[in-house]
N, CA, C, O and the ligand as a Tripos MOL2 file, in Angstrom:
@<TRIPOS>MOLECULE
protein
  253   251    64     0     0
PROTEIN
NO_CHARGES

@<TRIPOS>ATOM
      1 N          -1.9330  -42.5690  -20.8330 N.3       1 MET1
      2 CA         -2.2010  -43.7700  -21.6400 C.3       1 MET1
      3 C          -1.2150  -43.8260  -22.7940 C.2       1 MET1
      4 O          -1.0520  -42.8570  -23.5350 O.2       1 MET1
      5 N          -0.5820  -44.9310  -22.9330 N.am      2 ASN2
      6 CA          0.3300  -45.0620  -24.0660 C.3       2 ASN2
      7 C          -0.1100  -46.1980  -24.9720 C.2       2 ASN2
      8 O          -1.0230  -46.9580  -24.6480 O.2       2 ASN2
      9 N           0.5500  -46.2960  -26.1010 N.am      3 ASN3
     10 CA          0.1640  -47.2720  -27.1030 C.3       3 ASN3
     11 C           1.0280  -48.5210  -27.0900 C.2       3 ASN3
     12 O           1.0010  -49.3210  -28.0250 O.2       3 ASN3
     13 N           1.7850  -48.6740  -26.0330 N.am      4 LEU4
     14 CA          2.6510  -49.8410  -25.9810 C.3       4 LEU4
     15 C           1.9680  -50.9890  -25.2470 C.2       4 LEU4
     16 O           1.3620  -50.8140  -24.1900 O.2       4 LEU4
     17 N           2.0890  -52.1510  -25.8400 N.am      5 LEU5
     18 CA          1.4460  -53.3310  -25.3020 C.3       5 LEU5
     19 C           2.5060  -54.4210  -25.1900 C.2       5 LEU5
     20 O           3.4180  -54.4910  -26.0130 O.2       5 LEU5
     21 N           2.3890  -55.2590  -24.1840 N.am      6 THR6
     22 CA          3.3340  -56.3580  -24.0500 C.3       6 THR6
     23 C           2.6420  -57.6670  -24.3930 C.2       6 THR6
     24 O           1.5500  -57.9530  -23.9030 O.2       6 THR6
     25 N           3.2830  -58.4470  -25.2300 N.am      7 ARG7
     26 CA          2.7320  -59.7400  -25.6050 C.3       7 ARG7
     27 C           3.7780  -60.8220  -25.3910 C.2       7 ARG7
     28 O           4.9750  -60.5700  -25.5280 O.2       7 ARG7
     29 N           3.3330  -62.0170  -25.0580 N.am      8 SER8
     30 CA          4.2360  -63.1460  -24.9380 C.3       8 SER8
     31 C           4.1540  -63.9980  -26.1980 C.2       8 SER8
     32 O           3.0650  -64.3310  -26.6660 O.2       8 SER8
     33 N           5.3000  -64.3400  -26.7320 N.am      9 VAL9
     34 CA          5.3430  -65.2020  -27.9160 C.3       9 VAL9
     35 C           6.3840  -66.2990  -27.6670 C.2       9 VAL9
     36 O           7.2490  -66.1760  -26.8000 O.2       9 VAL9
     37 N           6.2740  -67.3650  -28.4490 N.am     10 SER10
     38 CA          7.2670  -68.4320  -28.3580 C.3      10 SER10
     39 C           8.3100  -68.2390  -29.4460 C.2      10 SER10
     40 O           7.9750  -68.0350  -30.6120 O.2      10 SER10
     41 N           9.5610  -68.3050  -29.0610 N.am     11 CYS11
     42 CA         10.6440  -68.1820  -30.0270 C.3      11 CYS11
     43 C          10.5970  -69.3470  -31.0080 C.2      11 CYS11
     44 O          10.4950  -70.4990  -30.5870 O.2      11 CYS11
     45 N          10.6690  -69.0660  -32.3240 N.am     12 PRO12
     46 CA         10.6220  -70.1560  -33.3120 C.3      12 PRO12
     47 C          11.8900  -71.0100  -33.3080 C.2      12 PRO12
     48 O          11.9080  -72.0950  -33.8900 O.2      12 PRO12
     49 N          12.9150  -70.5410  -32.6760 N.am     13 TYR13
     50 CA         14.1780  -71.2940  -32.6380 C.3      13 TYR13
     51 C          14.2700  -72.1620  -31.3890 C.2      13 TYR13
     52 O          14.4290  -73.3790  -31.4870 O.2      13 TYR13
     53 N          14.1720  -71.5440  -30.2200 N.am     14 CYS14
     54 CA         14.4080  -72.2750  -28.9700 C.3      14 CYS14
     55 C          13.1150  -72.6050  -28.2280 C.2      14 CYS14
     56 O          13.1370  -73.3820  -27.2730 O.2      14 CYS14
     57 N          11.9880  -72.0260  -28.6520 N.am     15 GLY15
     58 CA         10.7060  -72.3600  -28.0430 C.3      15 GLY15
     59 C          10.4330  -71.6710  -26.7210 C.2      15 GLY15
     60 O           9.3730  -71.8710  -26.1270 O.2      15 GLY15
     61 N          11.3620  -70.8720  -26.2530 N.am     16 GLU16
     62 CA         11.1550  -70.1640  -24.9940 C.3      16 GLU16
     63 C          10.1120  -69.0620  -25.1750 C.2      16 GLU16
     64 O           9.9780  -68.4870  -26.2550 O.2      16 GLU16
     65 N           9.3890  -68.7850  -24.1180 N.am     17 THR17
     66 CA          8.4310  -67.6920  -24.1540 C.3      17 THR17
     67 C           9.1590  -66.3910  -23.8590 C.2      17 THR17
     68 O           9.8480  -66.2600  -22.8480 O.2      17 THR17
     69 N           8.9950  -65.4450  -24.7520 N.am     18 ILE18
     70 CA          9.6380  -64.1530  -24.5590 C.3      18 ILE18
     71 C           8.5770  -63.0570  -24.6280 C.2      18 ILE18
     72 O           7.5220  -63.2360  -25.2370 O.2      18 ILE18
     73 N           8.8670  -61.9350  -24.0030 N.am     19 GLU19
     74 CA          7.9350  -60.8240  -24.0120 C.3      19 GLU19
     75 C           8.4020  -59.7660  -24.9970 C.2      19 GLU19
     76 O           9.5760  -59.3960  -25.0320 O.2      19 GLU19
     77 N           7.4680  -59.2920  -25.7860 N.am     20 VAL20
     78 CA          7.8020  -58.2510  -26.7450 C.3      20 VAL20
     79 C           6.8910  -57.0520  -26.5260 C.2      20 VAL20
     80 O           5.7250  -57.1890  -26.1560 O.2      20 VAL20
     81 N           7.4480  -55.8880  -26.7610 N.am     21 MET21
     82 CA          6.6860  -54.6550  -26.6880 C.3      21 MET21
     83 C           6.1760  -54.3260  -28.0840 C.2      21 MET21
     84 O           6.9250  -54.3560  -29.0610 O.2      21 MET21
     85 N           4.8930  -54.0150  -28.1550 N.am     22 ILE22
     86 CA          4.2930  -53.7100  -29.4490 C.3      22 ILE22
     87 C           3.7430  -52.2920  -29.4360 C.2      22 ILE22
     88 O           3.0210  -51.8890  -28.5240 O.2      22 ILE22
     89 N           4.1000  -51.5600  -30.4570 N.am     23 ASP23
     90 CA          3.6060  -50.1930  -30.6090 C.3      23 ASP23
     91 C           2.2810  -50.2330  -31.3670 C.2      23 ASP23
     92 O           2.2620  -50.4310  -32.5810 O.2      23 ASP23
     93 N           1.1670  -50.0440  -30.6420 N.am     24 CYS24
     94 CA         -0.1580  -50.1870  -31.2370 C.3      24 CYS24
     95 C          -0.5740  -49.0080  -32.1050 C.2      24 CYS24
     96 O          -1.6580  -49.0250  -32.6890 O.2      24 CYS24
     97 N           0.2630  -47.9970  -32.1960 N.am     25 SER25
     98 CA         -0.0930  -46.8650  -33.0480 C.3      25 SER25
     99 C           0.2070  -47.1660  -34.5150 C.2      25 SER25
    100 O          -0.1770  -46.4070  -35.4050 O.2      25 SER25
    101 N           0.8930  -48.2760  -34.7540 N.am     26 VAL26
    102 CA          1.1670  -48.7130  -36.1320 C.3      26 VAL26
    103 C           0.3550  -49.9760  -36.3770 C.2      26 VAL26
    104 O           0.5220  -50.9710  -35.6720 O.2      26 VAL26
    105 N          -0.5300  -49.9400  -37.3820 N.am     27 TYR27
    106 CA         -1.4800  -51.0310  -37.5220 C.3      27 TYR27
    107 C          -0.8950  -52.2800  -38.1590 C.2      27 TYR27
    108 O          -1.3250  -53.3960  -37.8690 O.2      27 TYR27
    109 N           0.0750  -52.0870  -39.0180 N.am     28 GLU28
    110 CA          0.7260  -53.2500  -39.6100 C.3      28 GLU28
    111 C           2.2150  -52.9990  -39.5950 C.2      28 GLU28
    112 O           2.6850  -51.9730  -40.0870 O.2      28 GLU28
    113 N           2.9520  -53.9260  -39.0360 N.am     29 GLN29
    114 CA          4.3870  -53.7290  -38.9910 C.3      29 GLN29
    115 C           5.0800  -55.0810  -38.9970 C.2      29 GLN29
    116 O           4.5300  -56.0900  -38.5550 O.2      29 GLN29
    117 N           6.2940  -55.0720  -39.5070 N.am     30 SER30
    118 CA          7.1130  -56.2710  -39.4000 C.3      30 SER30
    119 C           8.5400  -55.8250  -39.1380 C.2      30 SER30
    120 O           9.0130  -54.8330  -39.6930 O.2      30 SER30
    121 N           9.1990  -56.5640  -38.2980 N.am     31 TYR31
    122 CA         10.5480  -56.1870  -37.9220 C.3      31 TYR31
    123 C          11.2660  -57.4110  -37.3940 C.2      31 TYR31
    124 O          10.6580  -58.4470  -37.1240 O.2      31 TYR31
    125 N          12.5500  -57.2730  -37.2570 N.am     32 ILE32
    126 CA         13.3700  -58.3670  -36.7550 C.3      32 ILE32
    127 C          13.9390  -57.9710  -35.4030 C.2      32 ILE32
    128 O          14.4820  -56.8790  -35.2310 O.2      32 ILE32
    129 N          13.8020  -58.8800  -34.4510 N.am     33 GLU33
    130 CA         14.3380  -58.6100  -33.1270 C.3      33 GLU33
    131 C          14.9940  -59.8910  -32.6230 C.2      33 GLU33
    132 O          14.4650  -60.9860  -32.8190 O.2      33 GLU33
    133 N          16.1240  -59.7530  -31.9870 N.am     34 ASP34
    134 CA         16.8150  -60.9290  -31.4850 C.3      34 ASP34
    135 C          16.0830  -61.5250  -30.2950 C.2      34 ASP34
    136 O          15.5620  -60.8050  -29.4430 O.2      34 ASP34
    137 N          16.0540  -62.8480  -30.2510 N.am     35 CYS35
    138 CA         15.4700  -63.5610  -29.1110 C.3      35 CYS35
    139 C          16.2670  -63.2140  -27.8580 C.2      35 CYS35
    140 O          17.4970  -63.1760  -27.8750 O.2      35 CYS35
    141 N          15.5340  -62.9600  -26.7630 N.am     36 GLN36
    142 CA         16.2130  -62.6170  -25.5100 C.3      36 GLN36
    143 C          16.9270  -63.8250  -24.9060 C.2      36 GLN36
    144 O          17.7940  -63.6660  -24.0470 O.2      36 GLN36
    145 N          16.5700  -65.0260  -25.3460 N.am     37 VAL37
    146 CA         17.1480  -66.2380  -24.7740 C.3      37 VAL37
    147 C          18.2900  -66.7790  -25.6350 C.2      37 VAL37
    148 O          19.3990  -66.9790  -25.1400 O.2      37 VAL37
    149 N          18.0210  -67.0180  -26.9330 N.am     38 CYS38
    150 CA         19.0330  -67.6470  -27.7820 C.3      38 CYS38
    151 C          19.7020  -66.6400  -28.7270 C.2      38 CYS38
    152 O          20.6230  -66.9990  -29.4610 O.2      38 CYS38
    153 N          19.2460  -65.3910  -28.7100 N.am     39 CYS39
    154 CA         19.8670  -64.3020  -29.4770 C.3      39 CYS39
    155 C          19.7850  -64.4650  -30.9900 C.2      39 CYS39
    156 O          20.5040  -63.7850  -31.7220 O.2      39 CYS39
    157 N          18.9320  -65.3440  -31.4630 N.am     40 ARG40
    158 CA         18.7760  -65.4590  -32.9080 C.3      40 ARG40
    159 C          17.6990  -64.5070  -33.4010 C.2      40 ARG40
    160 O          16.7690  -64.1820  -32.6610 O.2      40 ARG40
    161 N          17.8180  -64.0580  -34.6480 N.am     41 PRO41
    162 CA         16.8920  -63.0320  -35.1460 C.3      41 PRO41
    163 C          15.5100  -63.5920  -35.4880 C.2      41 PRO41
    164 O          15.3800  -64.4780  -36.3320 O.2      41 PRO41
    165 N          14.5000  -63.0720  -34.8330 N.am     42 ILE42
    166 CA         13.1180  -63.4990  -35.0580 C.3      42 ILE42
    167 C          12.4100  -62.4460  -35.8940 C.2      42 ILE42
    168 O          12.5300  -61.2440  -35.6610 O.2      42 ILE42
    169 N          11.6660  -62.9440  -36.8780 N.am     43 ASN43
    170 CA         10.8470  -62.0970  -37.7170 C.3      43 ASN43
    171 C           9.4870  -61.8980  -37.0550 C.2      43 ASN43
    172 O           8.7700  -62.8700  -36.8190 O.2      43 ASN43
    173 N           9.1300  -60.6780  -36.7580 N.am     44 PHE44
    174 CA          7.8230  -60.3970  -36.1760 C.3      44 PHE44
    175 C           6.9280  -59.7450  -37.2200 C.2      44 PHE44
    176 O           7.3350  -58.8030  -37.8990 O.2      44 PHE44
    177 N           5.7100  -60.2530  -37.3420 N.am     45 ALA45
    178 CA          4.6950  -59.6060  -38.1630 C.3      45 ALA45
    179 C           3.5350  -59.2830  -37.2350 C.2      45 ALA45
    180 O           2.9140  -60.1820  -36.6680 O.2      45 ALA45
    181 N           3.2480  -58.0000  -37.0820 N.am     46 VAL46
    182 CA          2.2600  -57.5580  -36.1060 C.3      46 VAL46
    183 C           1.1010  -56.8690  -36.8100 C.2      46 VAL46
    184 O           1.2970  -55.9890  -37.6480 O.2      46 VAL46
    185 N          -0.1040  -57.2840  -36.4550 N.am     47 THR47
    186 CA         -1.2980  -56.6190  -36.9530 C.3      47 THR47
    187 C          -2.1190  -56.1500  -35.7630 C.2      47 THR47
    188 O          -2.4410  -56.9340  -34.8710 O.2      47 THR47
    189 N          -2.4520  -54.8700  -35.7570 N.am     48 VAL48
    190 CA         -3.3010  -54.3130  -34.7030 C.3      48 VAL48
    191 C          -4.6990  -54.1310  -35.2790 C.2      48 VAL48
    192 O          -4.8890  -53.4670  -36.2980 O.2      48 VAL48
    193 N          -5.6670  -54.7330  -34.6070 N.am     49 HIS49
    194 CA         -7.0370  -54.6820  -35.1030 C.3      49 HIS49
    195 C          -7.7750  -53.4700  -34.5360 C.2      49 HIS49
    196 O          -7.2920  -52.8090  -33.6160 O.2      49 HIS49
    197 N          -8.9380  -53.1910  -35.0930 N.am     50 ALA50
    198 CA         -9.6970  -52.0000  -34.7170 C.3      50 ALA50
    199 C         -10.0720  -51.9910  -33.2380 C.2      50 ALA50
    200 O         -10.1640  -50.9260  -32.6270 O.2      50 ALA50
    201 N         -10.2850  -53.1580  -32.6690 N.am     51 ASP51
    202 CA        -10.6580  -53.2180  -31.2540 C.3      51 ASP51
    203 C          -9.4460  -53.3400  -30.3300 C.2      51 ASP51
    204 O          -9.5590  -53.7460  -29.1740 O.2      51 ASP51
    205 N          -8.2750  -52.9740  -30.8810 N.am     52 ASP52
    206 CA         -7.0210  -53.0070  -30.1350 C.3      52 ASP52
    207 C          -6.5240  -54.4150  -29.8360 C.2      52 ASP52
    208 O          -5.5710  -54.5920  -29.0780 O.2      52 ASP52
    209 N          -7.1610  -55.4040  -30.4230 N.am     53 ASP53
    210 CA         -6.6200  -56.7450  -30.3300 C.3      53 ASP53
    211 C          -5.3900  -56.8030  -31.2370 C.2      53 ASP53
    212 O          -5.3330  -56.1300  -32.2660 O.2      53 ASP53
    213 N          -4.4340  -57.5950  -30.8500 N.am     54 VAL54
    214 CA         -3.1830  -57.6220  -31.5830 C.3      54 VAL54
    215 C          -2.8360  -59.0540  -31.9830 C.2      54 VAL54
    216 O          -2.9070  -59.9700  -31.1640 O.2      54 VAL54
    217 N          -2.4640  -59.2350  -33.2310 N.am     55 THR55
    218 CA         -1.9830  -60.5350  -33.6910 C.3      55 THR55
    219 C          -0.4850  -60.4370  -33.9170 C.2      55 THR55
    220 O          -0.0180  -59.5570  -34.6410 O.2      55 THR55
    221 N           0.2620  -61.3280  -33.3070 N.am     56 VAL56
    222 CA          1.6980  -61.3530  -33.4800 C.3      56 VAL56
    223 C           2.0890  -62.6960  -34.0780 C.2      56 VAL56
    224 O           1.8020  -63.7440  -33.4990 O.2      56 VAL56
    225 N           2.7380  -62.6680  -35.2280 N.am     57 THR57
    226 CA          3.2020  -63.8870  -35.8640 C.3      57 THR57
    227 C           4.7280  -63.8670  -35.8710 C.2      57 THR57
    228 O           5.3390  -62.8760  -36.2720 O.2      57 THR57
    229 N           5.3340  -64.9570  -35.4310 N.am     58 VAL58
    230 CA          6.7890  -65.0150  -35.4310 C.3      58 VAL58
    231 C           7.2450  -66.1090  -36.3900 C.2      58 VAL58
    232 O           6.5800  -67.1340  -36.5450 O.2      58 VAL58
    233 N           8.3810  -65.8780  -37.0260 N.am     59 SER59
    234 CA          8.9350  -66.8890  -37.9170 C.3      59 SER59
    235 C          10.4360  -66.7650  -37.9800 C.2      59 SER59
    236 O          11.0130  -65.7640  -37.5560 O.2      59 SER59
    237 N          11.0630  -67.7920  -38.5140 N.am     60 HIS60
    238 CA         12.5130  -67.7560  -38.7200 C.3      60 HIS60
    239 C          12.8590  -66.6290  -39.6840 C.2      60 HIS60
    240 O          12.0610  -66.2730  -40.5520 O.2      60 HIS60
    241 N          14.0200  -66.0900  -39.5270 N.am     61 GLU61
    242 CA         14.4280  -64.9840  -40.3740 C.3      61 GLU61
    243 C          14.4410  -65.3660  -41.8420 C.2      61 GLU61
    244 O          14.0610  -64.5640  -42.6950 O.2      61 GLU61
    245 N          14.8730  -66.5760  -42.1440 N.am     62 ASN62
    246 CA         15.0490  -66.9550  -43.5500 C.3      62 ASN62
    247 C          13.8820  -67.7740  -44.0970 C.2      62 ASN62
    248 O          14.0560  -68.5420  -45.0430 O.2      62 ASN62
    249 N          12.7000  -67.6160  -43.5140 N.am     63 GLU63
    250 CA         11.5250  -68.3080  -44.0530 C.3      63 GLU63
    251 C          10.8590  -67.4570  -45.1090 C.2      63 GLU63
    252 O           9.8500  -67.8640  -45.6850 O.2      63 GLU63
    253 ZN         15.1670  -68.1610  -28.8470 Zn       64 ZN64
@<TRIPOS>BOND
     1     1     2 1
     2     2     3 1
     3     3     4 2
     4     3     5 am
     5     5     6 1
     6     6     7 1
     7     7     8 2
     8     7     9 am
     9     9    10 1
    10    10    11 1
    11    11    12 2
    12    11    13 am
    13    13    14 1
    14    14    15 1
    15    15    16 2
    16    15    17 am
    17    17    18 1
    18    18    19 1
    19    19    20 2
    20    19    21 am
    21    21    22 1
    22    22    23 1
    23    23    24 2
    24    23    25 am
    25    25    26 1
    26    26    27 1
    27    27    28 2
    28    27    29 am
    29    29    30 1
    30    30    31 1
    31    31    32 2
    32    31    33 am
    33    33    34 1
    34    34    35 1
    35    35    36 2
    36    35    37 am
    37    37    38 1
    38    38    39 1
    39    39    40 2
    40    39    41 am
    41    41    42 1
    42    42    43 1
    43    43    44 2
    44    43    45 am
    45    45    46 1
    46    46    47 1
    47    47    48 2
    48    47    49 am
    49    49    50 1
    50    50    51 1
    51    51    52 2
    52    51    53 am
    53    53    54 1
    54    54    55 1
    55    55    56 2
    56    55    57 am
    57    57    58 1
    58    58    59 1
    59    59    60 2
    60    59    61 am
    61    61    62 1
    62    62    63 1
    63    63    64 2
    64    63    65 am
    65    65    66 1
    66    66    67 1
    67    67    68 2
    68    67    69 am
    69    69    70 1
    70    70    71 1
    71    71    72 2
    72    71    73 am
    73    73    74 1
    74    74    75 1
    75    75    76 2
    76    75    77 am
    77    77    78 1
    78    78    79 1
    79    79    80 2
    80    79    81 am
    81    81    82 1
    82    82    83 1
    83    83    84 2
    84    83    85 am
    85    85    86 1
    86    86    87 1
    87    87    88 2
    88    87    89 am
    89    89    90 1
    90    90    91 1
    91    91    92 2
    92    91    93 am
    93    93    94 1
    94    94    95 1
    95    95    96 2
    96    95    97 am
    97    97    98 1
    98    98    99 1
    99    99   100 2
   100    99   101 am
   101   101   102 1
   102   102   103 1
   103   103   104 2
   104   103   105 am
   105   105   106 1
   106   106   107 1
   107   107   108 2
   108   107   109 am
   109   109   110 1
   110   110   111 1
   111   111   112 2
   112   111   113 am
   113   113   114 1
   114   114   115 1
   115   115   116 2
   116   115   117 am
   117   117   118 1
   118   118   119 1
   119   119   120 2
   120   119   121 am
   121   121   122 1
   122   122   123 1
   123   123   124 2
   124   123   125 am
   125   125   126 1
   126   126   127 1
   127   127   128 2
   128   127   129 am
   129   129   130 1
   130   130   131 1
   131   131   132 2
   132   131   133 am
   133   133   134 1
   134   134   135 1
   135   135   136 2
   136   135   137 am
   137   137   138 1
   138   138   139 1
   139   139   140 2
   140   139   141 am
   141   141   142 1
   142   142   143 1
   143   143   144 2
   144   143   145 am
   145   145   146 1
   146   146   147 1
   147   147   148 2
   148   147   149 am
   149   149   150 1
   150   150   151 1
   151   151   152 2
   152   151   153 am
   153   153   154 1
   154   154   155 1
   155   155   156 2
   156   155   157 am
   157   157   158 1
   158   158   159 1
   159   159   160 2
   160   159   161 am
   161   161   162 1
   162   162   163 1
   163   163   164 2
   164   163   165 am
   165   165   166 1
   166   166   167 1
   167   167   168 2
   168   167   169 am
   169   169   170 1
   170   170   171 1
   171   171   172 2
   172   171   173 am
   173   173   174 1
   174   174   175 1
   175   175   176 2
   176   175   177 am
   177   177   178 1
   178   178   179 1
   179   179   180 2
   180   179   181 am
   181   181   182 1
   182   182   183 1
   183   183   184 2
   184   183   185 am
   185   185   186 1
   186   186   187 1
   187   187   188 2
   188   187   189 am
   189   189   190 1
   190   190   191 1
   191   191   192 2
   192   191   193 am
   193   193   194 1
   194   194   195 1
   195   195   196 2
   196   195   197 am
   197   197   198 1
   198   198   199 1
   199   199   200 2
   200   199   201 am
   201   201   202 1
   202   202   203 1
   203   203   204 2
   204   203   205 am
   205   205   206 1
   206   206   207 1
   207   207   208 2
   208   207   209 am
   209   209   210 1
   210   210   211 1
   211   211   212 2
   212   211   213 am
   213   213   214 1
   214   214   215 1
   215   215   216 2
   216   215   217 am
   217   217   218 1
   218   218   219 1
   219   219   220 2
   220   219   221 am
   221   221   222 1
   222   222   223 1
   223   223   224 2
   224   223   225 am
   225   225   226 1
   226   226   227 1
   227   227   228 2
   228   227   229 am
   229   229   230 1
   230   230   231 1
   231   231   232 2
   232   231   233 am
   233   233   234 1
   234   234   235 1
   235   235   236 2
   236   235   237 am
   237   237   238 1
   238   238   239 1
   239   239   240 2
   240   239   241 am
   241   241   242 1
   242   242   243 1
   243   243   244 2
   244   243   245 am
   245   245   246 1
   246   246   247 1
   247   247   248 2
   248   247   249 am
   249   249   250 1
   250   250   251 1
   251   251   252 2
@<TRIPOS>SUBSTRUCTURE
     1 MET1         2 RESIDUE 1 A MET
     2 ASN2         6 RESIDUE 1 A ASN
     3 ASN3        10 RESIDUE 1 A ASN
     4 LEU4        14 RESIDUE 1 A LEU
     5 LEU5        18 RESIDUE 1 A LEU
     6 THR6        22 RESIDUE 1 A THR
     7 ARG7        26 RESIDUE 1 A ARG
     8 SER8        30 RESIDUE 1 A SER
     9 VAL9        34 RESIDUE 1 A VAL
    10 SER10       38 RESIDUE 1 A SER
    11 CYS11       42 RESIDUE 1 A CYS
    12 PRO12       46 RESIDUE 1 A PRO
    13 TYR13       50 RESIDUE 1 A TYR
    14 CYS14       54 RESIDUE 1 A CYS
    15 GLY15       58 RESIDUE 1 A GLY
    16 GLU16       62 RESIDUE 1 A GLU
    17 THR17       66 RESIDUE 1 A THR
    18 ILE18       70 RESIDUE 1 A ILE
    19 GLU19       74 RESIDUE 1 A GLU
    20 VAL20       78 RESIDUE 1 A VAL
    21 MET21       82 RESIDUE 1 A MET
    22 ILE22       86 RESIDUE 1 A ILE
    23 ASP23       90 RESIDUE 1 A ASP
    24 CYS24       94 RESIDUE 1 A CYS
    25 SER25       98 RESIDUE 1 A SER
    26 VAL26      102 RESIDUE 1 A VAL
    27 TYR27      106 RESIDUE 1 A TYR
    28 GLU28      110 RESIDUE 1 A GLU
    29 GLN29      114 RESIDUE 1 A GLN
    30 SER30      118 RESIDUE 1 A SER
    31 TYR31      122 RESIDUE 1 A TYR
    32 ILE32      126 RESIDUE 1 A ILE
    33 GLU33      130 RESIDUE 1 A GLU
    34 ASP34      134 RESIDUE 1 A ASP
    35 CYS35      138 RESIDUE 1 A CYS
    36 GLN36      142 RESIDUE 1 A GLN
    37 VAL37      146 RESIDUE 1 A VAL
    38 CYS38      150 RESIDUE 1 A CYS
    39 CYS39      154 RESIDUE 1 A CYS
    40 ARG40      158 RESIDUE 1 A ARG
    41 PRO41      162 RESIDUE 1 A PRO
    42 ILE42      166 RESIDUE 1 A ILE
    43 ASN43      170 RESIDUE 1 A ASN
    44 PHE44      174 RESIDUE 1 A PHE
    45 ALA45      178 RESIDUE 1 A ALA
    46 VAL46      182 RESIDUE 1 A VAL
    47 THR47      186 RESIDUE 1 A THR
    48 VAL48      190 RESIDUE 1 A VAL
    49 HIS49      194 RESIDUE 1 A HIS
    50 ALA50      198 RESIDUE 1 A ALA
    51 ASP51      202 RESIDUE 1 A ASP
    52 ASP52      206 RESIDUE 1 A ASP
    53 ASP53      210 RESIDUE 1 A ASP
    54 VAL54      214 RESIDUE 1 A VAL
    55 THR55      218 RESIDUE 1 A THR
    56 VAL56      222 RESIDUE 1 A VAL
    57 THR57      226 RESIDUE 1 A THR
    58 VAL58      230 RESIDUE 1 A VAL
    59 SER59      234 RESIDUE 1 A SER
    60 HIS60      238 RESIDUE 1 A HIS
    61 GLU61      242 RESIDUE 1 A GLU
    62 ASN62      246 RESIDUE 1 A ASN
    63 GLU63      250 RESIDUE 1 A GLU
    64 ZN64       253 GROUP 0 **** ****
């Protein structure tokens, strides 16, 4: 059993659905990862809840 989870999010730039891997062993994290489609930097804010539910918020880098 590992702590990696895959979630689908919409890119804030191009609107394409992309898959991201989330490390559930960290309860609050934010990082920047390039969109797999348009290669622009997306800001990810990830919250892992006690029941292993995960909230992923994406935004433009300069917001
Ligand atoms: Zn994109």
